C-alpha positions in Angstrom: 163.3 89.1 191.8 160.7 86.1 191.9 158.7 88.6 194.2 158.1 90.5 190.8 155.7 87.9 189.3 152.9 88.2 191.1 152.6 92.4 191.0 153.4 91.6 186.5 149.8 89.5 187.1 148.3 92.0 188.9 149.4 94.9 186.4 148.1 92.9 183.7 144.8 92.3 185.2 144.0 95.7 185.6 145.7 96.6 182.3 143.4 94.5 180.4 140.2 94.0 182.8 138.8 97.5 182.3 135.2 98.2 182.1 135.3 102.2 182.2 138.2 101.8 179.0 140.5 104.4 181.1 143.6 104.6 179.9 146.3 102.5 181.1 150.2 101.9 180.9 152.8 99.4 182.5 156.6 100.7 182.9 159.2 98.4 183.1 163.2 98.6 183.5 165.4 96.3 184.1 169.2 96.0 184.3 172.7 95.2 185.5 175.9 97.1 186.7 178.9 97.3 189.1 180.1 99.7 191.3 183.5 100.4 193.0 182.0 101.8 196.4 178.3 99.8 196.8 177.8 101.3 200.5 178.8 104.9 199.1 181.3 105.8 202.3 185.1 105.4 203.0 184.5 101.7 203.2 185.3 101.2 199.3 183.5 97.8 199.2 183.1 97.2 195.4 179.9 95.0 194.0 177.7 93.7 191.4 173.6 94.4 191.3 170.8 93.7 189.2 167.8 96.0 188.9 164.4 95.7 188.1 161.5 98.5 188.1 157.7 97.9 187.3 154.4 100.0 187.1 151.4 100.7 186.2 149.7 103.8 185.7 146.6 104.9 184.5 143.4 107.5 184.7 139.9 107.4 184.4 137.7 110.3 183.0 134.2 111.0 185.3 131.9 113.8 185.2 133.6 117.2 185.5 136.5 115.2 186.9 139.5 112.9 186.6 141.0 110.1 188.7 144.7 108.5 188.1 146.0 106.1 189.5 150.1 104.4 190.0 151.2 101.3 191.4 154.9 100.4 191.6 157.0 98.1 192.6 161.5 98.2 192.3 164.0 95.6 193.4 167.9 95.7 194.0 170.0 92.9 194.5 173.8 92.3 195.1 174.7 88.5 195.3 177.5 89.9 197.7 176.1 91.3 200.1 172.6 90.4 200.5 171.8 92.4 203.1 172.2 95.3 201.2 168.9 94.4 198.9 166.5 97.1 198.3 162.7 96.1 197.7 160.0 99.2 197.3 156.5 98.9 196.6 153.8 101.7 196.5 150.7 103.0 195.4 149.8 106.6 194.6 146.5 108.5 193.5 145.2 111.6 192.4 141.9 113.2 192.1 140.8 116.4 190.1 137.3 118.2 190.5 136.1 121.2 188.4 134.2 123.4 190.7 133.4 125.5 188.1 134.8 127.3 185.1 137.5 128.8 186.6 138.2 126.7 189.6 139.4 123.1 190.4 140.3 120.8 193.4 143.2 118.3 193.5 143.9 115.6 195.8 146.3 113.3 195.5 148.0 110.1 198.2 150.4 107.8 198.3 151.8 105.1 200.4 155.2 103.8 199.8 157.3 100.8 201.7 161.2 100.5 201.4 163.3 97.6 202.5 167.1 98.8 202.5 170.2 97.5 204.2 173.6 99.2 205.1 176.7 99.0 206.7 176.4 99.3 210.7 179.8 98.3 211.1 183.0 97.6 209.1 186.4 95.7 211.1 189.2 93.7 209.7 188.0 90.6 208.4 184.1 91.6 209.8 181.5 93.4 208.4 178.0 93.7 210.7 175.4 95.0 207.8 171.4 95.4 208.9 168.1 95.5 206.9 165.0 97.6 208.0 161.6 98.6 206.6 160.6 102.1 206.2 157.2 103.2 205.4 156.8 106.3 203.6 153.2 108.3 203.1 152.0 111.8 201.7 148.9 113.2 201.5 148.1 117.0 199.6 144.8 118.8 198.6 145.1 121.6 196.2 143.0 124.6 195.1 143.8 126.2 191.6 141.6 129.7 190.8 141.5 131.4 188.0 141.2 134.9 188.7 142.6 138.6 189.2 144.6 138.4 185.7 146.3 135.2 186.5 146.1 131.5 188.0 146.2 131.7 191.4 147.4 128.2 193.5 147.0 127.0 197.1 148.9 123.8 198.5 149.0 121.8 201.5 150.9 118.4 202.0 151.3 116.7 204.4 153.9 114.0 204.5 155.6 111.1 207.1 158.2 109.1 207.4 158.0 106.2 209.6 161.4 104.3 210.4 161.6 100.3 211.4 164.0 98.5 213.8 167.4 97.7 212.2 168.1 93.7 212.0 171.8 93.4 211.9 173.5 90.3 210.2 175.4 89.4 213.6 173.4 86.8 215.8 172.9 88.2 219.2 172.3 92.1 218.5 169.1 93.0 218.7 166.5 94.8 216.3 167.1 98.4 217.3 166.1 102.0 215.5 169.0 103.5 214.4 167.2 107.1 212.9 164.4 108.9 213.8 161.6 109.3 211.5 159.8 112.8 210.8 156.5 114.4 209.5 156.7 117.6 207.0 154.4 120.0 206.7 154.4 122.2 203.8 152.3 124.9 202.7 152.7 126.9 199.0 150.3 129.5 197.5 150.8 132.0 194.5 150.0 133.4 191.8 151.4 132.5 187.6 150.1 135.2 185.0 151.2 136.1 181.6 154.2 139.2 181.0 156.0 140.0 178.1 155.4 137.4 176.2 156.5 134.4 179.0 155.1 134.3 182.4 155.7 135.6 186.0 155.1 134.3 188.9 154.7 135.0 192.7 155.5 132.5 195.5 155.0 132.2 199.1 156.3 128.4 201.2 155.9 127.4 204.3 157.7 124.1 205.9 158.2 122.5 209.1 159.6 119.4 210.1 158.6 117.9 213.0 160.1 115.2 215.0 158.9 112.6 218.0 160.1 114.2 221.2 161.4 110.8 222.6 163.5 110.5 219.4 164.9 114.1 219.4 167.9 113.7 221.7 168.2 109.7 221.1 169.2 110.0 217.4 169.9 113.7 217.2 167.2 115.0 214.9 165.6 118.4 215.3 162.6 119.7 214.2 163.0 123.6 212.0 160.9 125.6 210.2 161.6 127.7 206.9 159.6 130.7 205.2 160.6 131.4 201.6 159.1 134.1 199.2 160.5 134.1 195.7 159.3 135.8 192.1 159.8 133.9 189.0 160.0 134.4 185.3 160.0 132.0 181.9 159.8 132.2 179.0 160.7 130.4 175.3 162.9 132.6 172.5 162.5 132.0 169.0 166.2 131.3 168.7 166.0 128.0 170.4 166.5 128.8 173.9 164.4 128.4 176.8 164.7 129.9 180.4 163.2 130.1 183.9 164.3 131.9 186.8 163.3 132.2 190.4 164.6 134.3 193.1 163.9 135.3 196.3 164.6 135.3 200.5 164.1 131.9 202.6 164.8 132.1 206.4 164.6 129.5 209.0 164.0 128.7 212.8 164.5 126.4 215.2 164.4 126.5 219.3 167.9 124.3 218.1 170.0 126.3 215.9 172.8 128.1 217.2 172.7 131.9 218.2 175.1 132.4 215.2 173.3 130.9 212.6 172.4 133.0 209.5 168.6 133.1 209.7 167.7 134.2 206.2 169.6 133.1 203.2 169.7 133.6 199.5 167.0 131.0 197.5 167.0 130.7 193.3 166.4 128.3 191.0 167.7 128.7 187.3 167.3 126.5 184.0 168.2 126.9 180.6 167.6 125.1 177.3 169.5 125.5 174.7 168.4 123.7 170.8 171.9 123.6 169.3 172.6 122.6 165.7 172.7 119.3 164.4 170.2 117.9 167.1 172.1 118.9 170.5 170.3 120.1 173.6 172.4 122.2 176.1 170.9 122.3 179.3 171.9 124.4 182.4 170.6 124.6 186.4 171.7 126.7 189.1 170.1 126.6 192.8 170.1 127.2 196.6 167.3 126.2 199.0 167.5 124.9 202.3 166.3 121.2 202.8 164.6 119.9 205.8 164.5 115.8 205.1 166.7 113.5 203.2 169.5 115.1 204.8 173.0 113.9 206.5 172.5 117.0 209.1 170.4 116.9 212.5 168.2 120.0 211.2 168.9 121.1 207.7 171.1 121.9 205.4 171.9 124.8 203.0 172.4 123.5 199.7 173.9 125.1 196.5 173.7 123.0 193.0 175.1 123.9 189.7 174.8 121.1 187.0 175.6 121.1 182.7 174.5 118.6 181.0 174.4 118.0 176.7 172.6 115.2 174.5 173.6 114.9 170.9 171.6 112.8 168.6 174.7 110.6 166.9 172.3 108.8 164.7 168.6 108.6 164.3 168.5 105.6 167.0 171.5 106.7 169.2 171.4 109.2 171.9 174.7 110.7 173.9 174.2 112.2 176.6 177.0 114.4 179.4 176.1 115.2 182.6 178.1 117.2 185.7 176.7 118.3 188.3 178.3 119.8 191.7 176.8 120.3 194.9 178.0 122.0 198.5 176.2 121.3 201.5 176.1 123.4 204.7 175.2 121.7 207.4 173.3 124.5 210.2 173.4 122.4 213.1 176.8 121.2 213.1 178.8 124.0 211.2 180.1 120.9 208.4 180.3 121.6 204.6 180.0 118.6 201.8 181.3 118.9 198.3 179.6 116.2 195.8 180.9 115.9 192.3 179.6 114.1 189.1 179.9 113.0 186.1 177.7 110.9 183.7 178.0 109.5 180.2 175.3 107.6 178.8 174.9 106.1 175.2 170.7 104.9 174.6 169.7 103.5 171.9 165.8 103.5 171.0 164.0 99.8 170.1 161.5 99.2 168.4 158.1 100.6 169.7 159.9 102.9 172.0 161.6 100.7 174.3 165.4 101.8 174.8 168.5 100.3 175.9 171.2 102.6 177.6 175.0 102.3 178.7 175.7 104.1 181.5 179.0 105.3 182.9 179.0 107.3 186.4 181.9 108.8 188.7 181.6 110.7 191.9 183.6 112.0 194.4 182.7 113.3 197.9 184.7 115.6 200.0 184.2 116.5 203.6 185.4 119.1 206.3 186.4 115.4 208.1 189.0 114.1 205.3 188.4 110.3 206.6 184.6 110.5 205.8 185.8 111.1 201.9 184.8 109.0 199.2 184.8 108.1 195.5 182.7 105.7 193.3 182.6 104.6 189.8 179.6 102.5 188.3 179.1 100.9 185.1 175.5 100.3 184.6 173.5 98.3 181.5 169.8 99.0 181.4 166.4 98.3 179.9 163.2 100.1 179.8 160.2 100.3 177.8 156.2 100.9 178.5 152.9 99.2 176.7 
């Protein structure tokens, strides 16, 4: 991972040479591990890997405004299958300006380059892989106004994923685009106000995915729109319990959606945290929403998630975390369902100056309507992380 050296030097220069005395922090993480299924599919190919991540984040206070930035780079190396190596490099920035005592304008943007690899075809005695480069960009503008007894907010976000061509490990295969890119528009507005010792909120959200016309039939990926209305309430109680719940209805529309598909579905999101005796924390979460991006279905997925985790301080510096999560995903275009169960156990030891060393074991089971697509994964990793 020699390419991280240049980024490390640049980060050190930015952190050290700061005439405005802005706050800046360098974050780092490195580790290694083994997984029984490196490609997360029915091929069940095991491999060891090494990984590293480096980031620089900071902020600069100006008159009536603030500027924030973040640079990051990460890498994952798989010696057994070099085409599966991963590299990402990105930059994010944010600008907040106080328009008045009760109004604030926020601007954000980001750009990330992703180099990844995967299996194209697995045959007895032969394995064809590929590598590709994707570029993800996002920009948003938000307005917050304290008025009408609460905080009112409106945010517009536009993101775009540009897919690169796949370069195959088998000589003779021409570089080819394998997946469709997309753009996503997100318009979210609402109000948050005090109520009964906590906070209550209302939200209205519109999302629309856009797929280039030339890529729709070629790659089997189609646009859709969703509209959600929901009510939320959160409160912290004196016995160490914190609750947050949001519920409403989300509707979906698309000319590619079948006539028998349910258009309106429940939306909910809930989180609970309970501070237990003997330095233990129990957390639970429950969620359901329609996803338009990062999906396997051509159009959208109705995803329901349940999670439970327990954090326990074994000693002053040693912490044990146990986590369980189950997710159901209903594909709207294909009428197909997947179910994923995962468990993880992590031992974290706190080193001097806030650095941490973690040992993690994870187990994941994926079940689908097509039994031939089922798979499971066992993994073990050791990671070292910190900031300065």
